[in-house]
C-alpha positions in Angstrom: -146.6 -64.1 -54.7 -148.0 -60.9 -55.8 -147.5 -57.9 -53.9 -148.7 -54.2 -54.9 -146.6 -51.1 -54.2 -147.7 -50.4 -50.8 -147.2 -54.0 -49.7 -144.0 -54.2 -50.8 -142.9 -51.2 -49.1 -144.5 -52.1 -45.7 -143.0 -55.6 -46.2 -139.6 -54.0 -46.4 -140.1 -51.5 -43.1 -141.6 -54.5 -41.4 -138.6 -56.7 -42.0 -136.3 -53.8 -40.6 -138.7 -53.2 -37.5 -138.5 -56.6 -36.7 -134.8 -57.3 -36.9 -134.2 -54.3 -34.5 -130.6 -54.0 -35.9 -129.3 -52.3 -39.1 -129.2 -54.9 -42.2 -126.8 -55.5 -44.8 -128.4 -56.3 -48.5 -127.6 -59.6 -47.6 -129.8 -59.8 -44.5 -132.8 -58.1 -46.2 -132.3 -61.1 -49.0 -132.2 -63.8 -46.9 -135.1 -62.3 -45.4 -137.2 -61.1 -48.4 -135.7 -62.6 -51.6 -134.8 -66.2 -50.1 -138.2 -66.8 -48.5 -139.9 -65.4 -52.2 -141.3 -62.7 -50.7 -139.7 -60.3 -53.2 -137.2 -60.5 -56.0 -133.9 -59.0 -55.9 -134.3 -56.1 -58.2 -137.5 -54.7 -57.0 -135.7 -55.0 -53.2 -133.2 -53.1 -54.0 -135.5 -50.7 -56.4 -137.8 -50.1 -53.9 -135.4 -49.7 -51.0 -133.4 -47.1 -53.1 -136.9 -45.3 -53.5 -137.7 -45.1 -49.8 -134.7 -43.6 -48.8 -135.5 -40.7 -50.9 -138.9 -40.6 -49.4 -137.3 -40.8 -45.6 -138.8 -43.9 -44.7 -135.3 -45.9 -44.7 -132.0 -44.5 -43.9 -128.2 -46.2 -44.3 -125.2 -46.1 -42.1 -121.9 -47.8 -42.9 -120.5 -49.9 -40.2 -117.4 -51.6 -40.4 -117.0 -50.5 -44.2 -120.3 -52.6 -44.9 -123.7 -50.4 -46.0 -126.7 -51.3 -43.5 -129.9 -50.3 -43.5 -132.3 -48.8 -40.9 -136.2 -47.8 -40.6 -136.1 -44.1 -39.9 -138.8 -42.3 -37.9 -141.3 -41.5 -40.5 -140.9 -45.7 -41.8 -141.9 -46.3 -38.1 -144.8 -44.2 -38.1 -145.8 -45.3 -41.8 -145.7 -49.0 -40.5 -147.7 -48.3 -37.6 -150.4 -46.5 -39.8 -150.7 -49.4 -41.9 -149.2 -52.5 -40.8 -152.6 -54.0 -41.5 -151.9 -53.9 -45.2 -149.0 -56.7 -45.3 -150.8 -59.9 -46.1 -150.5 -61.9 -42.9 -148.7 -65.0 -44.6 -146.0 -62.5 -45.4 -145.7 -61.4 -42.0 -145.4 -64.6 -40.5 -142.4 -65.6 -43.0 -140.3 -62.7 -42.2 -141.2 -62.8 -38.6 
């Protein structure tokens, strides 16, 4: 499936919001890579970029790096959620 830059960012934010917990890299892989939404390298590249933009934050819990959606990420997702294709939202949810 082809997603543009905005849809990729929003899909990652939507995943973090839906799970309501800090997610490990593996959790994100299960939701996004294994469901053929994104490939691993794209997911990681965008996650790092989104950290720099303040949309995603990281926290270390029990020695494992986890990702969280920030307030800015929530606001962005709320404004543009309809840009995520319905089929992608269904796979993530």
